[in-house]
ZABA-70065 format. One record per residue (C-alpha): x, y, z; residue number from 1; residue in three letters. Coordinates in Angstrom, 2 decimals. Example, Ala and Ser with C-alpha at 12.3 -4.5 7.8 and 13.67 -1.06 7.14 Angstrom:
REC        c1        c2        c3   gukol   torba
REC     12.30     -4.50      7.80       1     ALA
REC     13.67     -1.06      7.14       2     SER
This chain:
REC        c1        c2        c3   gukol   torba
REC      0.00      0.00      0.00       1     MET
REC      1.27      3.46     -0.92       2     ILE
REC      1.27      5.86      2.01       3     ARG
REC      1.29      9.63      1.77       4     GLU
REC      2.73     11.80      4.51       5     LEU
REC      1.79     15.47      4.10       6     VAL
REC      3.77     18.12      5.99       7     VAL
REC      1.63     21.19      6.71       8     VAL
REC      1.54     24.26      8.93       9     SER
REC     -1.00     26.83     10.01      10     GLY
REC      1.02     29.62      8.40      11     LYS
REC      4.11     30.11      6.28      12     GLY
REC      7.62     30.36      7.68      13     GLY
REC      7.45     27.62     10.32      14     THR
REC     10.25     25.55      8.74      15     GLY
REC      7.91     23.17      6.94      16     LYS
REC      9.87     22.90      3.70      17     THR
REC     13.27     22.64      5.42      18     SER
REC     11.98     19.80      7.60      19     ILE
REC     10.35     18.06      4.62      20     THR
REC     13.66     18.18      2.74      21     ALA
REC     15.43     16.64      5.75      22     ALA
REC     12.79     13.89      5.97      23     PHE
REC     13.46     13.12      2.30      24     ALA
REC     17.05     12.20      3.13      25     LEU
REC     15.93      9.83      5.89      26     LEU
REC     13.10      8.17      3.97      27     ALA
REC     13.42      5.26      1.57      28     GLU
REC     11.65      4.49     -1.70      29     LYS
REC      9.82      7.81     -1.89      30     ILE
REC      8.28     10.17     -4.38      31     VAL
REC      8.66     13.81     -3.41      32     LEU
REC      5.66     16.06     -4.04      33     CYS
REC      5.59     19.84     -3.68      34     ASP
REC      1.93     20.77     -3.26      35     ALA
REC      2.65     24.38     -2.26      36     ASP
REC      2.04     25.53     -5.82      37     VAL
REC      1.35     29.18     -4.93      38     ASP
REC      4.86     29.58     -3.52      39     ALA
REC      6.76     26.42     -4.45      40     ALA
REC     10.24     26.31     -2.94      41     ASP
REC     11.10     22.66     -2.25      42     LEU
REC     12.99     22.68     -5.56      43     HIS
REC     15.44     25.20     -4.08      44     LEU
REC     16.71     22.49     -1.72      45     LEU
REC     16.24     19.52     -4.04      46     MET
REC     17.90     20.95     -7.19      47     ALA
REC     15.63     18.85     -9.44      48     PRO
REC     16.55     17.87    -12.99      49     ARG
REC     13.34     18.35    -14.94      50     VAL
REC     12.46     15.30    -17.03      51     LEU
REC      9.17     16.60    -18.36      52     GLY
REC      6.79     19.53    -18.02      53     SER
REC      3.15     20.12    -18.88      54     SER
REC      0.88     23.15    -18.98      55     ASP
REC     -1.81     23.45    -16.33      56     PHE
REC     -5.04     24.63    -17.90      57     MET
REC     -7.29     26.14    -15.27      58     GLY
REC     -9.79     28.99    -15.40      59     GLY
REC    -11.34     30.72    -18.39      60     SER
REC    -11.39     34.34    -19.59      61     LYS
REC    -14.09     36.05    -21.60      62     ALA
REC    -13.28     37.30    -25.11      63     ILE
REC    -15.87     39.31    -27.05      64     ILE
REC    -16.12     38.61    -30.80      65     ARG
REC    -16.45     42.09    -32.29      66     LYS
REC    -17.99     40.83    -35.52      67     LYS
REC    -20.93     39.32    -33.63      68     ASP
REC    -21.27     41.95    -30.89      69     CYS
REC    -24.19     44.41    -31.26      70     THR
REC    -22.90     46.71    -28.48      71     ALA
REC    -26.11     46.29    -26.51      72     CYS
REC    -24.22     46.83    -23.27      73     GLY
REC    -25.75     43.85    -21.48      74     ARG
REC    -22.34     42.37    -20.61      75     CYS
REC    -21.06     45.66    -19.20      76     ARG
REC    -24.13     46.02    -17.00      77     ASP
REC    -23.72     42.49    -15.68      78     LEU
REC    -19.98     42.56    -15.01      79     CYS
REC    -19.38     43.22    -11.33      80     ARG
REC    -15.64     43.56    -11.93      81     PHE
REC    -15.84     46.38    -14.52      82     THR
REC    -13.67     44.24    -16.79      83     ALA
REC    -15.38     45.31    -20.04      84     ILE
REC    -14.45     48.64    -21.61      85     SER
REC    -16.77     51.07    -23.37      86     GLU
REC    -15.67     49.69    -26.74      87     ASP
REC    -16.42     46.13    -25.49      88     PHE
REC    -12.94     44.78    -24.95      89     VAL
REC    -12.39     42.49    -21.96      90     VAL
REC     -9.48     43.33    -19.67      91     ASP
REC     -7.91     39.91    -18.92      92     PRO
REC     -6.47     41.18    -15.63      93     ILE
REC     -9.81     42.43    -14.30      94     SER
REC    -11.84     39.49    -15.64      95     CYS
REC    -12.51     36.97    -12.86      96     GLU
REC    -13.72     34.28    -15.24      97     GLY
REC    -17.18     34.04    -13.66      98     CYS
REC    -18.86     33.48    -17.04      99     GLY
REC    -21.96     35.62    -16.39     100     VAL
REC    -21.44     37.68    -19.53     101     CYS
REC    -20.95     34.50    -21.57     102     VAL
REC    -24.18     32.93    -20.37     103     ASP
REC    -26.37     36.03    -20.66     104     LEU
REC    -25.09     37.65    -23.85     105     CYS
REC    -28.19     37.97    -26.13     106     PRO
REC    -26.08     37.39    -29.24     107     GLU
REC    -23.88     34.64    -27.77     108     GLN
REC    -20.96     36.74    -28.96     109     ALA
REC    -18.55     35.97    -26.13     110     ILE
REC    -16.03     33.12    -26.16     111     ASP
REC    -14.77     31.57    -22.94     112     PHE
REC    -11.53     29.70    -23.69     113     PRO
REC     -9.61     27.84    -21.00     114     VAL
REC     -6.39     29.61    -20.05     115     GLN
REC     -2.95     28.37    -19.10     116     LYS
REC     -2.62     29.03    -15.35     117     CYS
REC      0.70     27.39    -14.61     118     GLY
REC      2.92     24.38    -15.18     119     GLU
REC      3.67     21.08    -13.48     120     TRP
REC      6.86     19.03    -13.67     121     PHE
REC      8.21     15.54    -13.20     122     VAL
REC     11.82     15.70    -12.09     123     SER
REC     14.67     13.61    -10.75     124     ASP
REC     16.49     14.58     -7.54     125     THR
REC     19.26     13.11     -5.42     126     ARG
REC     16.51     11.87     -3.06     127     MET
REC     14.34     10.29     -5.75     128     GLY
REC     11.66     11.36     -8.23     129     PRO
REC      9.73     14.56     -7.60     130     MET
REC      6.44     15.97     -8.90     131     VAL
REC      5.95     19.69     -8.45     132     HIS
REC      3.92     22.57     -9.87     133     GLY
REC      4.07     26.31    -10.29     134     ARG
REC      1.01     28.50    -10.49     135     LEU
REC      1.21     31.61    -12.66     136     GLY
REC      1.31     35.08    -11.15     137     ILE
REC     -2.12     36.08     -9.76     138     ALA
REC     -3.69     32.94    -11.22     139     GLU
REC     -6.43     30.97     -9.50     140     GLU
REC     -7.41     27.29     -9.24     141     ASN
REC     -4.43     26.39     -7.07     142     SER
REC     -6.54     23.61     -5.53     143     GLY
REC     -6.97     21.97     -8.93     144     LYS
REC     -3.23     22.12     -9.56     145     LEU
REC     -2.53     20.62     -6.11     146     VAL
REC     -4.91     17.74     -6.87     147     SER
REC     -3.23     17.18    -10.23     148     LEU
REC      0.28     17.16     -8.72     149     VAL
REC     -0.75     14.70     -6.00     150     ARG
REC     -2.45     12.42     -8.52     151     ARG
REC      0.62     12.38    -10.75     152     GLU
REC      2.84     11.65     -7.73     153     ALA
REC      0.69      8.64     -6.81     154     ARG
REC      0.74      7.34    -10.38     155     GLU
REC      4.52      7.70    -10.44     156     LEU
REC      4.82      5.82     -7.14     157     ALA
REC      2.65      3.00     -8.46     158     GLU
REC      4.62      2.81    -11.68     159     LYS
REC      8.00      2.67     -9.93     160     GLN
REC      6.88      0.50     -7.02     161     GLY
REC      7.68      3.14     -4.39     162     LEU
REC      6.06      2.94     -0.97     163     GLN
REC      5.83      6.52      0.29     164     LEU
REC      4.82      9.90     -1.08     165     ILE
REC      6.35     12.73      0.96     166     LEU
REC      4.37     15.89      0.29     167     THR
REC      5.33     19.45      1.18     168     ASP
REC      1.87     20.94      1.67     169     GLY
REC      0.75     24.58      1.55     170     PRO
REC      0.38     26.66      4.71     171     PRO
REC     -2.96     27.75      6.16     172     GLY
REC     -6.39     26.14      5.79     173     ILE
REC     -7.54     27.36      2.37     174     GLY
REC     -8.44     25.59     -0.85     175     CYS
REC     -4.92     24.33     -1.70     176     PRO
REC     -4.54     22.90      1.81     177     VAL
REC     -7.87     21.10      1.57     178     ILE
REC     -6.77     19.70     -1.80     179     ALA
REC     -3.46     18.53     -0.31     180     SER
REC     -4.76     16.56      2.69     181     ILE
REC     -7.86     14.72      1.50     182     GLY
REC     -7.07     10.99      1.40     183     GLY
REC     -3.61     11.44      2.96     184     ALA
REC     -2.30      8.77      5.32     185     THR
REC     -1.20     11.27      7.97     186     ALA
REC     -0.37     14.94      8.46     187     LEU
REC      2.71     16.27     10.19     188     VAL
REC      1.77     19.71     11.51     189     ILE
REC      4.80     21.96     12.05     190     ILE
REC      4.09     24.39     14.89     191     VAL
REC      6.01     27.29     16.40     192     GLU
REC      5.64     27.93     20.17     193     PRO
REC      3.71     31.20     19.98     194     THR
REC      0.14     32.26     20.65     195     VAL
REC     -0.50     32.58     16.92     196     SER
REC      1.22     29.24     16.33     197     GLY
REC     -1.18     27.50     18.70     198     LEU
REC     -4.13     29.25     17.08     199     HIS
REC     -2.99     28.25     13.60     200     ASP
REC     -2.41     24.64     14.69     201     MET
REC     -5.94     24.51     16.08     202     ARG
REC     -7.36     25.49     12.68     203     ARG
REC     -5.31     22.86     10.84     204     VAL
REC     -6.34     20.29     13.45     205     ALA
REC    -10.00     21.08     12.78     206     GLN
REC     -9.37     20.44      9.11     207     LEU
REC     -7.66     17.13      9.88     208     ALA
REC    -10.63     16.04     12.00     209     VAL
REC    -13.05     16.96      9.24     210     HIS
REC    -11.19     14.85      6.69     211     PHE
REC    -10.52     12.07      9.22     212     LYS
REC     -6.75     12.24      8.69     213     VAL
REC     -4.46     11.57     11.68     214     PRO
REC     -2.59     14.66     12.83     215     GLY
REC      0.98     14.36     14.10     216     LEU
REC      2.59     17.41     15.71     217     VAL
REC      6.20     18.62     15.51     218     CYS
REC      7.16     21.69     17.57     219     ILE
REC      9.87     23.72     15.85     220     ASN
REC     12.04     26.27     17.74     221     LYS
REC     10.52     24.93     20.96     222     TYR
REC     13.31     26.32     23.12     223     ASP
REC     12.48     29.94     22.24     224     LEU
REC      9.34     29.69     24.38     225     ASN
REC      9.25     26.49     26.46     226     PRO
REC      6.06     27.52     28.28     227     GLU
REC      4.13     27.96     25.03     228     MET
REC      5.67     24.76     23.65     229     ALA
REC      4.16     23.01     26.66     230     GLY
REC      0.75     24.50     25.91     231     ARG
REC      1.00     23.31     22.31     232     VAL
REC      1.89     19.82     23.50     233     GLU
REC     -0.96     19.78     26.02     234     THR
REC     -3.45     20.87     23.36     235     PHE
REC     -2.22     18.24     20.91     236     ALA
REC     -2.40     15.40     23.42     237     GLU
REC     -5.84     16.44     24.67     238     SER
REC     -7.13     16.19     21.11     239     HIS
REC     -5.58     12.81     20.30     240     ASN
REC     -2.76     14.20     18.16     241     MET
REC      0.60     12.60     18.85     242     ARG
REC      3.59     14.87     19.43     243     VAL
REC      6.41     13.50     17.31     244     MET
REC      9.10     15.62     18.87     245     GLY
REC     10.73     19.02     19.43     246     HIS
REC     13.29     20.76     17.23     247     ILE
REC     15.44     23.53     18.79     248     PRO
REC     16.12     26.89     17.22     249     PHE
REC     19.31     26.58     15.21     250     ASP
REC     20.85     29.02     12.67     251     PRO
REC     21.97     25.96     10.71     252     VAL
REC     18.54     25.96      9.03     253     PHE
REC     19.31     29.29      7.37     254     THR
REC     22.87     28.27      6.55     255     GLN
REC     21.66     25.08      4.90     256     ALA
REC     19.09     27.02      2.87     257     MET
REC     21.74     29.38      1.58     258     ILE
REC     23.85     26.37      0.58     259     ALA
REC     20.88     24.79     -1.23     260     GLY
REC     20.95     21.75      1.07     261     GLN
REC     18.84     20.26      3.81     262     ASN
REC     19.98     20.41      7.44     263     VAL
REC     21.16     16.80      7.56     264     LEU
REC     23.41     17.30      4.54     265     GLU
REC     24.79     20.65      5.62     266     HIS
REC     25.32     19.97      9.34     267     ALA
REC     24.74     16.29     10.14     268     PRO
REC     26.17     16.64     13.66     269     ASP
REC     24.10     19.67     14.67     270     SER
REC     21.48     19.56     17.43     271     THR
REC     18.78     20.36     14.88     272     ALA
REC     19.81     17.39     12.72     273     ALA
REC     19.71     15.06     15.73     274     ALA
REC     16.24     16.32     16.66     275     ALA
REC     14.94     15.82     13.12     276     ILE
REC     16.21     12.23     13.13     277     ARG
REC     14.30     11.58     16.37     278     LYS
REC     11.13     13.08     14.92     279     VAL
REC     11.43     10.87     11.85     280     TRP
REC     11.91      7.78     14.01     281     GLN
REC      8.73      8.65     15.90     282     GLU
REC      6.86      9.04     12.62     283     ILE
REC      8.02      5.59     11.55     284     LEU
REC      6.76      4.18     14.86     285     ARG
REC      3.28      5.53     14.15     286     PHE
REC      1.33      2.31     13.39     287     PRO
REC      1.76      1.98      9.62     288     ALA
REC      0.65      5.62      9.39     289     MET
REC     -2.87      4.43      8.66     290     ASN
REC     -4.04      1.86     11.20     291     THR
REC     -5.66      4.07     13.85     292     LEU
REC     -9.43      4.24     13.71     293     GLY
REC    -11.53      7.29     13.01     294     ILE
REC    -12.59      7.42     16.66     295     LYS
REC     -9.05      8.43     17.66     296     ASP
REC     -9.30     11.66     15.66     297     PHE
REC    -12.96     12.62     16.04     298     SER
REC    -12.73     14.95     19.07     299     SER
REC    -14.36     18.33     18.66     300     ASN
REC    -11.65     20.96     18.62     301     ILE
REC    -12.73     24.25     20.14     302     GLN
């Protein structure tokens, strides 16, 4: 059975990608997946060699056919985004692709072609194959691209007989996060020991409960605020989320990033590297990552 471990966080900047890259060195027979398509950065540490790329076709934009347009003004009256000029030209930046003008044009004079919103790639890295995507600037449908990237990663794992998909998920709780965790084997929630960190973890935990996915907690930079780290741990345990471990604050994370490496490559003897190894061992001890029943993760999280 192919398992998928998704590393998420309630907000950006918690160390999620750096920790995912370190996990990749410790794991065996994996497919790497970067599902943070709005701000993909796992490739900065993986240095992938792109084997193939494909366009991601997402939303649509309205285009008025001048030869068929009678300038009745119906589309301009209907457009809530003022995307249609007085001479009936659609501004592609202002157009939100809602399709109202297309559906209600009396002359059916408006086309609605699907647009290229980004790209997705299949690459080779020193840790194994990697599937990743990149959404275009200000483009939408990131959730659809996340679903596509995850699907391609699973197909690649099946084709190559690999046992684990290690996914660097997006931060927050929005559409791309929802698309990245549905059907996952387990989530590793990276948390910082702050008031906002605890709040953000609570929101991700609610999402995990909704989708019936086990939540595993890793507290990063725990030593900067031991009291708050204790509160995070207490909250996690009271809501049936296992704490996988604690990683201390260590400048080696930044140094490794600058070098384009993960922490275990750059400073294998550092305290941060030792802590990450312990966290990974705890993850491996989690019963097959998929054997706990739904009842263990059904607590209401307030």
